[in-house]
Every structure is written in C-alpha cells, then in structure tokens.
C-alpha positions in Angstrom: 124.3 189.8 78.1 121.5 190.9 75.9 118.2 189.2 75.6 115.6 190.2 73.0 112.0 189.2 73.2 109.8 189.6 70.1 106.0 189.3 69.5 105.2 190.0 73.2 101.4 190.5 73.6 100.8 194.3 74.2 98.5 193.9 77.2 101.5 191.9 78.8 103.7 194.7 77.7 101.4 197.2 79.4 101.2 195.3 82.7 105.0 194.9 82.7 105.4 198.8 82.4 102.6 199.3 85.1 104.7 196.8 87.6 108.2 198.7 86.7 106.6 202.2 87.1 105.2 201.1 90.6 108.5 200.2 91.5 110.1 203.1 89.9 112.4 201.4 87.7 112.6 200.9 83.8 110.9 198.1 82.1 114.4 196.7 81.4 115.5 196.9 85.2 112.2 195.1 85.9 112.6 192.5 83.5 115.9 191.9 84.3 115.1 191.3 87.9 112.6 189.1 87.1 114.8 186.9 85.0 117.6 186.6 87.4 114.9 185.8 90.1 113.5 183.0 87.9 117.0 181.6 87.3 117.9 181.6 91.0 114.5 179.9 92.0 115.1 177.2 89.3 118.5 176.6 90.8 117.0 176.7 94.4 114.4 174.0 93.1 117.3 171.9 91.7 119.2 172.0 95.0 116.1 171.0 97.0 115.3 168.0 94.7 119.0 166.7 95.3 118.7 167.2 99.0 115.3 165.5 99.0 116.9 162.5 97.1 119.7 162.4 99.5 117.5 162.5 102.6 115.4 159.7 100.9 118.6 157.6 100.5 119.8 158.2 104.3 116.1 157.2 105.4 116.4 154.1 103.4 120.1 153.4 104.9 118.9 154.1 108.3 116.2 151.7 107.9 118.4 148.9 106.8 120.6 149.7 109.8 117.7 149.4 112.1 117.0 146.0 110.8 120.5 144.8 111.2 120.9 146.3 114.8 117.8 144.3 115.7 119.1 141.1 114.2 122.2 141.6 116.2 120.4 142.3 119.3 118.4 139.1 118.6 121.6 137.1 118.3 123.0 138.5 121.4 120.0 137.9 123.3 120.1 134.2 122.1 123.6 133.9 123.1 123.2 135.4 126.7 120.1 132.7 127.1 122.5 130.0 125.7 125.0 130.6 128.2 122.6 130.6 131.2 
C-alpha cells in the first residue's frame, strides 16, 4: 500500500533523513519500518490490555473460590464437632 503525508515540518523531515542515513536506508524504508513498528506496538498493547483484564477476572474468581472453600471448611469442622 501507499501512504502519502503532506505538510510535514521541514525540520522533522531533516531529522528523519538523518536517522535514515544513519541506518543507510532511504527515507521511505525508514518511515515504512517506523509505521509498521508503531502498528505492531499498538497491537501488542491491545493484547496486553486484554490479558490484564483476563488476569483480573481470574483473580476475582479465585477470591470467590477461596471464600467458598473457607465456608465449606467451616461447615465440615462444625459437622465433625457435632458428631463427637
């Protein structure tokens, strides 16, 4: 695909050209890499956010399970004491 960007500050273009020159690649190659990296980082951030949400949900469920287990243990202890 082709992307055109207009009205870029000349100072920014100069800096981009310097960075591309340091890497011994064209401005186009440099910008292509930067755009692709940006897109992949956004995708990774989205995946991380979804994973954090899943972890939070799992923690909440584990807390509920721990409470239920404590209740069952208390009930079992009462039943054992009752039978003595």
